[in-house]
C-alpha positions in Angstrom: 31.2 -3.7 70.9 28.2 -1.7 71.6 28.9 0.7 68.7 29.9 -2.1 66.4 26.6 -3.8 66.6 25.0 -0.6 65.4 27.1 -0.2 62.6 25.8 0.5 59.1 27.7 -2.7 57.7 25.7 -4.8 60.3 22.1 -2.9 60.0 22.3 -3.7 56.1 21.9 -7.4 56.9 18.8 -7.1 59.4 15.8 -9.2 58.6 13.6 -5.9 58.2 15.8 -4.3 55.6 17.2 -7.1 53.6 17.1 -6.1 49.9 16.5 -9.7 48.8 13.1 -9.8 50.4 10.2 -7.5 49.1 6.5 -8.5 48.5 7.1 -10.6 45.2 9.7 -12.6 47.1 9.5 -16.1 48.5 12.6 -17.5 50.1 14.9 -15.0 48.8 14.0 -15.7 45.3 12.4 -13.1 43.1 8.8 -14.3 42.2 6.8 -12.2 39.2 3.1 -11.5 39.8 2.3 -13.9 36.7 4.0 -16.8 38.4 2.0 -20.1 38.5 3.2 -20.3 42.2 1.3 -17.3 42.9 -2.0 -17.8 40.5 -2.4 -21.4 42.1 -2.5 -20.0 45.5 -5.6 -17.7 44.9 -7.5 -20.0 42.4 -10.6 -21.6 43.8 -11.1 -25.2 43.2 -13.9 -26.3 41.0 -16.5 -28.3 43.1 -16.0 -32.0 42.8 -18.9 -34.6 42.8 -17.8 -38.0 43.9 -18.1 -40.6 41.8 -20.5 -42.4 44.2 -22.8 -39.6 44.1 -22.8 -39.2 40.4 -23.6 -43.1 40.0 -26.3 -42.7 42.7 -28.2 -39.6 41.1 -27.8 -41.0 37.5 -29.5 -44.2 38.6 -32.2 -41.9 40.4 -32.9 -40.3 37.2 -33.1 -42.8 34.8 -36.8 -43.9 35.6 -37.9 -40.5 34.2 -37.0 -41.8 30.8 -39.0 -44.9 31.5 -42.3 -42.7 31.4 -41.7 -41.6 27.8 -41.0 -45.2 26.7 -44.1 -46.6 28.2 -46.4 -43.9 27.4 -46.8 -44.9 23.7 -47.9 -48.7 24.8 -51.7 -48.9 24.2 -53.6 -49.3 27.4 -57.1 -48.8 29.0 -58.6 -45.7 30.3 -59.0 -46.1 33.1 -56.2 -48.5 33.7 -57.2 -52.2 34.2 -55.8 -53.5 37.5 -53.7 -55.8 35.8 -51.9 -52.7 34.2 -51.3 -51.3 37.5 -49.7 -54.7 38.1 -47.2 -54.0 35.2 -46.6 -50.7 36.4 -45.6 -52.2 39.7 -43.7 -55.0 38.0 -41.4 -52.4 36.2 -41.1 -50.5 39.7 -39.9 -53.7 41.2 -37.2 -54.3 38.6 -35.9 -50.7 39.0 -36.0 -51.2 42.8 -34.2 -54.6 42.7 -31.7 -53.1 40.3 -30.9 -50.4 42.7 -30.7 -52.6 45.6 -28.3 -54.8 43.7 -25.9 -52.0 43.3 -26.3 -51.2 46.7 -22.6 -51.2 47.5 -22.1 -48.6 44.7 -24.7 -45.9 45.8 -25.3 -46.0 49.7 -23.7 -43.2 51.5 -21.4 -43.8 54.5 -23.6 -43.8 57.6 -26.8 -44.0 55.6 -29.2 -45.6 57.9 -32.4 -45.1 55.9 -31.0 -46.6 52.7 -33.9 -49.1 52.1 -36.7 -46.7 52.9 -35.2 -44.2 50.4 -35.3 -47.0 47.8 -38.7 -48.6 48.7 -40.5 -45.1 48.8 -39.8 -44.3 45.1 -41.5 -47.4 44.1 -44.3 -47.1 46.7 -45.1 -43.4 45.5 -45.0 -44.7 41.8 -47.4 -47.6 42.3 -49.7 -46.0 44.9 -50.3 -43.1 42.2 -51.2 -45.8 39.5 -53.7 -47.4 42.0 -55.4 -44.4 43.3 -55.7 -42.5 39.9 -56.2 -45.2 37.2 -58.5 -42.7 35.3 -55.3 -40.3 35.3 -52.1 -42.3 34.6 -50.7 -38.7 33.6 -50.5 -38.2 37.2 -48.2 -40.9 37.9 -46.0 -39.9 34.6 -45.7 -36.5 36.2 -44.9 -37.8 39.8 -42.2 -40.1 38.5 -40.5 -37.3 36.5 -40.6 -35.1 39.5 -39.0 -37.6 41.7 -36.5 -38.8 39.1 -35.2 -35.4 37.6 -36.1 -33.0 40.2 -34.0 -34.3 43.1 -31.2 -35.3 40.8 -31.0 -32.1 39.1 -31.2 -30.1 42.6 -28.4 -32.0 44.0 -26.2 -31.1 40.9 -27.3 -27.7 40.7 -26.6 -27.3 44.3 -23.2 -28.6 44.4 -21.9 -26.9 41.3 -23.4 -23.6 41.9 -25.0 -23.2 45.4 -23.4 -20.7 47.1 -26.3 -18.9 48.7 -28.1 -21.2 51.3 -31.7 -21.3 52.1 -32.5 -19.7 55.5 -34.8 -22.7 56.9 -32.2 -25.5 55.6 -28.5 -24.5 55.5 -27.8 -27.9 53.9 -29.8 -26.7 50.8 -29.3 -23.7 48.5 -31.4 -21.6 46.2 -29.6 -22.7 43.2 -30.6 -26.2 44.0 -34.2 -25.7 44.6 -34.4 -23.7 41.3 -32.5 -26.2 39.4 -35.3 -28.7 40.5 -38.2 -26.6 39.5 -36.7 -25.5 36.2 -35.6 -29.0 34.8 -38.6 -30.9 36.5 -41.5 -28.7 35.4 -41.1 -28.4 31.6 -40.2 -32.1 31.3 -42.9 -33.2 33.9 -45.4 -31.1 31.4 -44.2 -33.0 28.7 -44.7 -36.3 30.2 -48.0 -35.3 31.6 -49.4 -34.0 28.2 -47.6 -37.1 26.3 -49.6 -39.5 28.4 -52.9 -37.5 28.4 -53.4 -36.2 25.0 -55.5 -35.5 23.2 -57.9 -35.3 26.0 -56.0 -32.7 28.1 -54.8 -29.1 26.8 -51.0 -28.6 26.9 -51.9 -25.5 29.2 -53.2 -27.6 31.7 -50.4 -30.2 31.9 -48.0 -27.1 32.3 -50.1 -25.8 35.4 -49.9 -29.1 36.9 -46.4 -29.7 36.4 -45.6 -26.4 37.7 -47.6 -26.8 40.9 -45.9 -30.4 41.2 -42.4 -29.4 40.9 -42.9 -26.3 43.2 -44.6 -28.5 45.9 -41.6 -31.3 45.2 -38.9 -28.8 45.8 -40.4 -27.4 49.0 -40.7 -30.7 50.4 -37.2 -31.7 49.1 -35.6 -28.6 50.9 -37.2 -29.4 54.2 -34.8 -30.1 57.1 -36.6 -33.1 58.4 -35.4 -36.7 58.5 -38.1 -38.4 56.5 -36.6 -39.4 53.2 -36.9 -37.1 50.5 -38.4 -39.6 47.9 -41.5 -39.9 50.1 -41.6 -36.2 50.8 -41.5 -35.3 47.3 -43.8 -37.9 46.1 -46.5 -37.3 48.1 -46.3 -33.4 47.9 -46.1 -33.5 44.1 -48.7 -35.9 43.7 -51.2 -34.1 46.1 -50.3 -30.6 44.2 -50.8 -32.4 40.7 -54.2 -33.7 41.7 -55.6 -30.4 43.4 -54.3 -28.2 40.5 -55.8 -30.5 37.7 -59.3 -30.8 39.4 -59.4 -27.1 40.4 -58.4 -25.8 36.7 -59.7 -28.5 34.6 -63.3 -27.0 34.5 -61.5 -23.8 33.1 -60.2 -25.7 30.1 -61.6 -27.3 27.1 -61.3 -30.6 29.1 -63.4 -33.6 28.0 -62.5 -37.1 29.7 -63.4 -40.0 27.2 
């Protein structure tokens, strides 16, 4: 019995020496290196953005287009109070539309949805009221709010492999996307509203400062809604940069 267990015939069928099993076999069947069975196991799935988030961010970004639609409309300089009221009315329409779509855009467990929605309108109307002589400030802040946050989300979700050291929920690519998208479009919005009294170079500096400040504020790991953080940070950066650099340019207020 003992010798039979160790006979060559029995050893040929041990699992370690089974000739039908090799590194390219599955279940005893030979699989080539080019087999789709193997290739699908090593492919990295592409990042997917939920439909709810796509809808939410696209709605968030749409007001950035309103800036360019409203800029050609004749208005006083400084803005008359009834014109500030018109801005508030447009903001109210956008806010109401967003709230009506709450069931499509609110995230699960989101307890600050109303504050997030309201802060968008609050920042817009406050900038219009505080800087009636500089409606370009409001145009820039709206673009930063609309396009900066949205582009940061899409850039971070699709390409954000390297996380920020101060906030592991955010990525360098998301922050960079915020600046690269909102700064140039913001500069155009600023200049389009202020021309011909403001040089384009000044618009670029204001937009860059506002975009960087907004991107940093958006990346902070705090509970305060990012709309409010971005709106305040970009608004302050825009105003400070403008009044600091305006004397260096050929700037003449009408």
